[in-house]
C-alpha positions, 0 to 999 in steps of 0.5 A, spaced: 198 854 231 193 848 229 191 847 236 183 849 235 178 849 229 173 855 229 166 854 226 161 859 224 155 857 221 150 863 221 148 863 229 150 868 234 156 864 236 163 861 234 164 854 236 171 852 238 174 845 237 181 843 241 185 840 235 191 836 234 194 838 228 199 832 228 194 827 228 188 830 225 183 829 231 179 833 235 182 832 242 176 835 247 169 837 247 166 843 243 166 850 246 161 855 244 163 862 244 157 867 244 158 873 240 153 878 244 150 883 239 151 880 233 145 876 230 149 871 226 156 870 224 159 868 218 166 869 214 170 867 219 178 869 219 183 867 224 190 871 224 196 867 223 198 867 230 191 865 232 190 871 237 185 874 233 178 872 230 175 877 225 168 875 222 162 879 219 155 879 222 149 876 219 144 882 218 142 887 213 147 892 216 153 887 216 159 889 220 166 886 221 167 884 228 174 882 232 175 877 237 181 876 241 183 869 243 187 867 249 193 862 247 188 856 249 183 858 244 178 861 249 175 868 248 179 874 251 174 879 252 168 881 248 167 881 241 169 888 238 165 892 232 171 894 227 166 897 223 159 901 225 156 905 219 150 902 216 150 905 210 155 900 207 154 892 208 161 889 210 163 882 209 168 877 208 174 879 213 181 876 212 186 878 217 193 879 213 199 875 215 202 879 220 196 881 223 195 888 222 190 889 217 183 886 215 181 886 207 174 885 206 168 887 201 164 892 202 158 895 198 152 900 198 145 898 196 145 898 188 152 898 188 157 892 186 162 890 192 169 893 192 175 891 196 177 895 202 182 894 207 183 897 215 187 896 221 186 890 225 183 895 230 178 898 225 182 905 224 184 907 217 179 904 212 181 905 205 177 903 199 182 899 195 178 898 188 172 902 185 170 900 179 164 897 176 165 890 177 163 885 182 169 884 187 169 878 192 173 873 196 179 877 198 185 873 200 192 875 202 198 873 199 203 869 204 207 875 204 202 880 205 204 885 199 198 883 195 190 881 196 188 876 191 180 876 189 175 874 184 172 880 179 166 879 175 164 883 170 160 882 164 161 875 162 168 874 165 170 872 171 177 872 173 182 872 179 186 879 180 192 881 184 192 887 187 199 890 190 197 893 197 202 899 197 201 901 190 194 899 189 196 896 182 191 891 179 194 885 175 190 880 172 192 873 174 188 868 171 181 868 167 176 862 171 174 860 164 181 857 163 181 853 169 174 849 168 175 842 165 171 844 159 176 849 157 182 844 158 180 839 153 183 840 147 179 841 140 180 836 135 184 840 130 189 842 136 196 838 137 199 837 144 204 843 143 198 848 142 195 845 148 
């Protein structure tokens, strides 16, 4: 609802700043939310309704955690681990727009990361991608039907869209086409070709 800003910078805590979205100003003192059992917090995501935070622990056996939040932005209970296995490194959690799922990246030692999804309570983990590309930075579409992410393979880096229901993958745009150097027309090109 725009009433709080949450900050995670690698320490075992989350800082909450009361915030007025209309004026763009901080309206009170910072509140420190300790995160017991987590060596450091990174990859913070906030549910659309502001009722839950998801984050990754900063450690070799990085796991995904959830923290319920009261209407005033303060923590509601202790954080809860959503993943617990130590054979995978799980990070960059992103809560779906409807607040029921978490997309995240996961890898094992020697593997490139793939995208996974689970219910917001940590049940039903599902591997969404399984190729040999480096897949990272998941983001949900506004309607929750797709997850967009960065895919890197060989010399190519691109944004890709994954349909959550069918697991169909569609390229969106190669990142090279978005870089300023590729936007400059060659001397032989006409405006119509650009």
